[in-house]
N, C-alpha and C positions, 0 to 999 in steps of 0.2 A: 759046436756049430761051425765056427770059423769066421774069417774076415775076407771081404772083397774090397779092394781099394780101386777106385776109378779116377784116373786122371784124364782130363779132356780139354782140348783146345776150344776156342770160341766156335760156337755153332756146330760142334761135333756130336751133339746129342747127349751130353753128360747129365744134364738136369732132367731129361726125360727118361733116358735108359736106366740110370742108376736106381730110381725109385721102383721101377717095374721089376728090375732084377731082384731087389730086396723083397718085394712082394712074392715073387715066385720061389725064392729060396727060404722064405719064412723068417727073414732076418729083419731087424730094424734098419731103416734108412737114416743115416746120420749125416747132417750137413749143418744146419742152423744151430743145433744143440751145442756144437763145439764152441763157437764164439760166445754164446750165451753163458756157458759154464765157465769159460776162461775169464770173462768179464766179472762174473760173480766172485770168483776166487781172488781176482786182483782188486776187487772193490771199486770198479769203474763202470760207467755206463757201457752197455753193449756197443753203442755207437763208436766207442774208442777202439773196439776190436774189429768191428765189421761194418764199415761204411762211413763216413764223416771225416776221413783223414785228409782229403784233398786240400782243405784250406789250413791245415795245421802247418806249423813251422818246424816240425820235427824231421824234416828231410825225407830221405828215401823210405825209412820204416813207416813214417806217417802215411805214406801213399800205398805201400805194398803189404803191410803186415796182415791185413785182413782179406787179401785177395787171392788166396790159393784156390778158393771156390767161388770166385766172383760171378755174379749172374751173367747170363749170356747177353743181356742187353742193359746198358747203362743209361739211365734217364738223364735228362738235362737239368733237373733240380740240383741246386748247389747246397749241400748241408752246411750247417754252422760249425764253428770250431768246438771241439771237445778235447779233453785231456787225453793223450796217448801214452800208455805205459811204456817202460823201457823195452827195447827190442829183445834183450835177453830174457826178460820176464815173460814176455808174450810167447817167445819160442818154447821156453821150458814148460809153461802151463799148457800150451797146445800139444806138445809132445806127451805130457802126462795124461791129457784127456785121451789121446789116441791109444796110448798103451793101456789105459784103464778099460777102454772099450774092447780092445783086442783080448785082454785077460778075462773079460767077462763072457757074456753069452754070444758075442759076435755081432756083426753088423755089415752093412754095405756103406763104405765111406767114400764121399765125393770130395776130391781135392785135399788141401792141407798138406801136401807132400807126403801123404800117408804111405805110399809105396817105399819111400826112402826111410821114414821113421820106423816102419814095421817090416823092413827087409829081413829076410831069413827065417821068418816064422813058417812052421810046417803047414798048419791049417790056414793058408792064405792064398789068395789069387790076386795078383796085381795086374791091372788092365789099363791100357792107354787107348783113348779114342782120338782120332786125328783125321786129317785128309787135306788135300790141296786147298790152298787159300781161296782160289776163285770159286771152288765148289762150295766151300763153307760160307762164303759171302752170299751166294745164291740161296743157300739154305736158310740163312738168317733173314734174307728178304721175304721168303715164303713164310717162314714161321712167325715172324714178328710184324709182318706187313709194313716194313720200312723200306725206304729208298735205297738205292745202291750206295749213294754218298753216306747215308747214315750207317748202313751195314759195314762199309769199309772203315769208317771211323770207330765204330764199336769193336770191330775185329782188331784193329790196331791197338786200342786201349786195353781190351781184355787180354789179348795174347801177351802183350808187353807186361801187364801186371802179373800174370800167372807165371810166366818165364822168369820175370825179375824176382818174384818171391822165392822161388826155388834156387835160383843161381845165387842170390844174395845170402840166403841162410845155409845152403848146403853145397854151394860151389858145384852145381850139377845142372845140366840141361834136362828139364822134365820130359823132353821128347826122346831122350836117349833110350833105345829099344831094350838094352840089357837090363833096365830097371823093372821090366815087366815080363809076365808070363805070356801075355796076349796083347797084341797091338792090332787094332782094327781101323781100317780106313772107312769111316762112316759116310764118306761121299760116294764111294764105289759100292759099298754094302749097305742095304737099307737097315734102318734102326731096329726093326723087329727081328731081322736075321742076326744083327749084332747082339741083341738081347739073348737070342737062343744060343749063340756061341758062348757068351759069358756064363750062362746057366750050365751048359754042358761042361765047360772048363772047370767051373766051381765044383761040380760033382766029381770030376776026375781028380781034383785036389783034395777030395775028402770033406768038402763043405756040404752040409745038409742041404738038400733041395727038395722042393715039392714037385710032383709031376704035373705036366701039362703046361699050356700057355696061360699067361695072366691076361 
């Protein structure tokens, strides 16, 4: 089957495009399953892996560990303190989950630095969705019905978390074009066309695809 990894900056359409690509390719869409499985293996609440770290005292990792696929809009609710596993344990278990998925029937993976972890695989397509900051802010305002001030703050928090996660663990900028087979400006190119491009590129990489639009 094969693997499609999708890395996306804030409001670039990752959480909307990735599931539709998975449907059209006949592959599972994997996002939330990764932190759930990592938490289960480490014997900690899933909140330790995906969301609740802002009030932890564990420093950078407590804030960034779960945020490679952070949602496009961060709410204002403040989660309580939960135990956060060690950085190395989190990284190892996340990488194990990604490798297990890639060695299995395949999937479309959103975030989690999957393009880096799974680099070099034959039946894989690595995609980056991005675009100019101002255009992504306008997209967030339309999509989420939020003010410009809210969109700018959410953009700042989300992009910082996603970039910080990859730079801290892998000493690499996730926007680096050489990490990907396909980089799409989803401000200039509409999301349905971006979806078509990914499906076409996946077929060219030997990843099974179903015909037609989803």
